[in-house]
C-alpha positions in Angstrom: 17.3 -50.3 10.9 14.2 -48.2 11.7 15.9 -44.9 11.8 18.7 -43.0 10.0 22.1 -43.3 11.7 22.5 -40.7 14.6 26.1 -40.2 14.1 27.2 -37.5 16.6 23.6 -36.6 17.4 21.9 -38.1 20.5 18.4 -38.6 21.9 17.4 -35.8 24.3 16.3 -36.7 27.8 14.0 -34.8 30.2 17.2 -33.7 32.2 18.3 -31.8 29.0 15.2 -29.5 28.8 16.7 -26.8 30.9 20.0 -26.5 28.8 17.8 -26.7 25.6 15.7 -23.7 26.8 18.9 -21.6 26.9 19.9 -22.7 23.3 16.3 -22.0 22.1 16.1 -18.6 23.7 19.6 -17.6 22.4 18.7 -18.7 18.8 15.0 -17.9 18.4 15.8 -14.3 19.3 16.7 -14.0 15.6 13.4 -15.2 14.3 10.8 -12.7 13.1 8.3 -14.6 15.3 10.2 -13.9 18.5 9.5 -10.2 18.6 6.1 -10.7 17.4 5.2 -13.2 19.9 7.3 -12.2 22.9 7.4 -8.4 22.8 8.2 -8.3 26.6 11.2 -10.6 26.6 13.6 -8.0 27.8 11.4 -7.4 30.8 10.7 -11.1 31.7 13.6 -13.1 30.1 13.0 -15.9 32.8 9.4 -16.4 31.4 10.9 -16.9 27.9 13.3 -19.4 29.2 10.6 -21.3 31.1 8.3 -21.3 28.1 10.8 -23.2 26.0 11.7 -25.4 28.9 8.1 -26.5 29.1 7.7 -26.9 25.3 10.8 -29.0 24.9 10.2 -31.1 28.1 6.7 -31.9 26.8 8.1 -32.9 23.4 10.9 -35.0 24.9 8.3 -36.9 27.0 5.7 -37.2 24.3 5.4 -40.4 22.3 4.4 -38.3 19.3 7.7 -36.5 19.1 11.4 -37.3 18.4 13.9 -34.7 19.9 17.6 -35.0 19.1 20.4 -32.8 20.3 24.0 -32.0 19.1 26.8 -31.3 21.6 30.0 -29.2 21.2 32.7 -27.7 23.4 31.4 -25.1 25.8 32.4 -21.4 25.1 32.5 -19.4 28.3 31.3 -16.3 26.4 28.4 -17.8 24.6 25.8 -15.5 26.1 27.6 -12.6 24.6 27.0 -14.1 21.2 23.3 -13.5 21.3 21.0 -10.5 21.8 18.7 -12.6 23.8 18.8 -12.0 27.6 20.0 -15.1 29.6 20.0 -14.3 33.3 23.1 -15.3 35.2 22.8 -18.7 36.9 20.3 -20.1 34.3 20.8 -23.7 33.9 22.5 -24.4 37.2 26.2 -25.0 37.4 28.2 -23.2 34.7 30.0 -25.7 32.6 33.9 -25.5 32.3 35.4 -24.2 28.9 35.6 -27.2 26.7 33.0 -29.3 28.5 30.5 -30.9 26.1 27.1 -29.1 26.2 24.0 -29.1 24.0 24.3 -26.4 21.3 21.6 -27.4 18.9 18.3 -29.2 19.0 15.5 -30.5 16.6 12.0 -31.5 17.6 10.0 -33.6 15.0 6.4 -34.3 15.4 5.6 -37.6 13.8 2.8 -38.2 11.3 -0.5 -39.5 12.8 0.2 -43.1 11.6 3.9 -43.3 12.3 5.2 -46.6 13.5 7.9 -44.7 15.4 5.6 -43.4 18.1 7.1 -43.9 21.6 10.5 -45.0 20.0 13.8 -43.3 20.0 13.2 -42.0 23.6 15.6 -41.5 26.4 13.3 -41.0 29.4 14.7 -43.9 31.4 11.6 -43.9 33.7 12.1 -40.2 34.4 9.1 -37.9 34.1 9.5 -34.2 35.0 7.0 -31.5 35.3 7.9 -27.9 34.5 6.8 -25.3 37.0 3.9 -23.0 36.1 4.9 -20.1 33.9 3.0 -16.7 34.1 4.0 -16.0 30.4 4.5 -12.3 31.0 6.8 -12.0 27.9 4.1 -13.3 25.6 1.5 -11.5 23.6 -1.0 -14.3 24.0 -3.3 -13.2 21.2 -0.5 -13.1 18.7 0.9 -16.4 19.9 -2.6 -18.1 19.4 -3.1 -16.5 16.2 0.1 -17.9 14.7 -0.8 -21.3 15.9 -4.2 -20.9 14.0 -2.5 -19.5 10.8 0.0 -22.5 10.8 -2.6 -25.2 11.1 -4.8 -23.4 8.4 -1.8 -23.2 6.0 -1.0 -27.0 6.5 -4.6 -27.9 5.9 -4.9 -25.7 2.8 -1.9 -27.3 1.2 -2.9 -30.9 2.2 0.2 -31.1 4.5 -1.8 -31.5 7.8 -0.9 -35.3 8.0 2.7 -34.7 7.3 5.4 -35.1 10.0 6.4 -31.6 11.2 9.8 -30.2 12.1 8.3 -28.1 14.9 11.6 -26.6 16.1 15.1 -26.6 14.9 17.6 -24.3 16.5 21.4 -23.8 17.0 22.9 -21.5 19.6 24.5 -18.4 17.8 27.8 -19.0 19.5 28.1 -22.3 17.6 26.8 -21.3 14.2 28.7 -22.2 10.9 29.8 -25.5 12.3 27.3 -27.7 10.5 25.1 -28.5 13.4 21.9 -27.2 11.9 22.6 -29.0 8.6 23.3 -32.2 10.5 20.0 -32.1 12.4 17.9 -31.0 9.3 19.5 -33.8 7.2 18.6 -36.4 9.8 15.0 -35.3 9.8 14.9 -35.4 5.9 16.5 -38.8 5.8 13.8 -40.1 8.2 11.2 -38.8 5.8 12.9 -40.6 3.0 13.2 -43.8 4.9 9.5 -43.8 6.0 8.3 -42.4 2.6 6.3 -39.8 4.4 6.0 -36.2 3.5 7.5 -33.7 6.0 6.9 -29.9 6.5 8.5 -27.0 8.4 7.6 -23.5 8.9 10.9 -21.9 7.9 12.1 -18.4 9.2 14.4 -16.6 6.7 17.6 -17.7 8.4 16.8 -21.4 7.7 15.0 -21.2 4.5 18.1 -21.7 2.2 19.2 -24.6 4.3 15.9 -26.5 3.8 15.7 -25.6 0.1 19.2 -27.0 -0.5 18.1 -30.3 1.2 15.1 -30.6 -1.3 12.2 -29.0 0.6 10.0 -27.0 -1.7 7.8 -24.0 -1.1 4.2 -24.6 -0.4 3.0 -21.3 1.0 3.6 -18.3 3.0 2.3 -18.0 6.7 1.7 -14.3 7.3 0.6 -12.6 10.5 -0.5 -8.9 9.7 0.9 -6.2 11.7 -1.0 -4.2 14.3 -0.8 -0.9 16.0 1.9 -2.0 18.5 4.1 -3.7 15.8 3.2 -3.0 12.2 5.9 -5.3 11.0 3.8 -8.6 11.7 5.7 -11.8 11.0 6.2 -14.1 8.1 7.6 -17.6 7.4 7.6 -20.0 4.5 5.8 -23.4 4.7 8.2 -25.9 3.0 7.7 -29.5 2.4 9.8 -32.5 1.5 8.5 -35.6 -0.1 5.3 -34.4 -1.6 5.4 -37.4 -4.0 5.1 -39.7 -0.9 1.6 -38.3 -0.2 -0.3 -40.5 -2.8 1.4 -43.6 -1.3 0.2 -43.0 2.2 -3.3 -44.6 1.7 -1.6 -47.5 -0.3 0.8 -48.1 2.6 -2.0 -48.0 5.2 -4.1 -50.4 3.0 -1.0 -52.7 2.7 -0.5 -52.7 6.5 -4.1 -53.6 6.9 -4.1 -56.4 4.4 -1.0 -57.9 6.0 -2.7 -57.6 9.4 -5.9 -59.3 8.2 -3.9 -62.0 6.3 -1.9 -62.8 9.4 -4.9 -63.1 11.5 -6.6 -65.2 8.8 -3.5 -67.5 8.5 -3.4 -68.0 12.2 -7.1 -68.9 12.3 -6.6 -71.3 9.4 -3.7 -73.0 11.2 -5.8 -73.4 14.3 -8.6 -74.9 12.3 -6.2 -77.3 10.5 -4.8 -78.4 13.9 -8.2 -79.1 15.3 -9.3 -80.9 12.2 -6.2 -83.2 12.2 -6.7 -83.9 15.9 -10.2 -85.1 15.2 -9.0 -87.2 12.2 -6.3 -88.8 14.2 -8.7 -89.6 17.0 -11.2 -91.2 14.6 -8.6 -93.2 12.7 -6.7 -94.5 15.8 -9.9 -95.0 17.7 -11.2 -97.3 14.8 -7.8 -99.1 14.6 -7.7 -100.0 18.2 -11.4 -100.4 18.8 
């Protein structure tokens, strides 16, 4: 088996992206990055939802990502369990109490040489395009700065070729049910199975979970405060499987050796067949000549 068992998890489809945007908005509201990057969420909540819709839709349809979801029985008052603003009617038809709905999601960006690219997908030939989003909730400068800081931290700590848990969220109405642990454990088990290091930029609320699963601290990612928000933002860069890093080159070399050996063997088999054909022609030609 190429992947750890999914259990109750399932592969996300493009049609899930809208529901996932609700879960992400409700959950990320408690991340220090949310206020930092989206200071105008209260004014433009629909832009926040559309932003996450686009991000997850792109990841679901990308060969470089694996996106998994966890479902649970729908709670009719779930929007009252978050301080994020979820406008009425978001997500289309409101589920009935007890219906199975997505309540948690993880997006994993695969390492550059992963053999899993394009696998574990649930697109079924469906390709959706998200509508244009004006991004009025965003502070674009802070958003771009955080991306630059994150990339720099991974490069500094030689984690830029790791697989990356780019997003993991659980709707607050469904916290303390083991959903986040189940998703994070699957991601870690994939790293173990592939023997490839994996990193995550962990907000305070998820740091204990990842550390309990064996991730270790590499660095802090810090955005300094400014005049509008002196608090800034900070997360921990955590990594699992640093001991696998030395083996990456060896595994790539082994794959290359196997490929070359296979090609050479096929060439040798072809040469042998041609040689035997010529010998048979010569022998039988002389016998019957």
